N, C-alpha and C positions, 0 to 999 in steps of 0.2 A: 704813392701807390700807384700800382697797377691792377688793373680790373681780377687780373690773373693770379696776384699774390694776394687778395682776400679772398677770394676761391679757396685757392690752397689752404690757406690760414683755416678755415672751416669747414674743409673738405671736401666741398660740393658747389654746386650750385644753389641749389636748394637747403642746402644747412645756411647758406650765407644771405639768400632773402627772406628766410623765418626770424633769423636776427636780427633784419634791418627792419623785421616790419612788411618788406614789397612784396606784391602781385610775381608771380611762378615766372613770367617772362619780362620782367621790369632790367634785371640783369644785361640781358642777352642784349637792348639795347644801348649798353654802355658801349664805350670805343676801347682803345687800349687804357684809358683811365678812367676811372669813374670821376662824374660830375664831383667838383671842390665841396660842396652843401656834403656829400656821401663820404667823400674821404676823411670829412671831420670828423663828422658820426661813426664812420670805422677806428678811428685813432682814439676815440674815446672810448666805447666799448671795446676795444681788446686794450685794452689801458695803456695804448704807447705802442704794440707789440709790433703795429703797421702804421705806419709815419704818414701824414698827409703831405701832397708837394710842397715847396715854398713857394707862398704865396697865395695859398688854397685860402685863409681866413681874409685876407684882405679880398683878393675876387668877390668873395660870399658878400663880404659888409661895403663892397664899392669904393670899398681905398685907394685902388687899382687907377679909377677915374677919377678921383680928388686931386693922386698927385701927377699924375700926368696934364692936368691944367696947370699946376704950380710953377 
């Protein structure tokens, strides 16, 4: 998901920060895509209405590094 998708889903930057329990400026520091851990959180709290990018969970768990070594 893109940051703008999450903001649009909640209707405003402020509503998204409230839903995630973040400070008001936190989301403005995100680039085009939220960090993987936030994407997973957003997917969960939207009950799957917004989907995390493929591989987000693997990157959060460090599985991408294990697979690269194999």
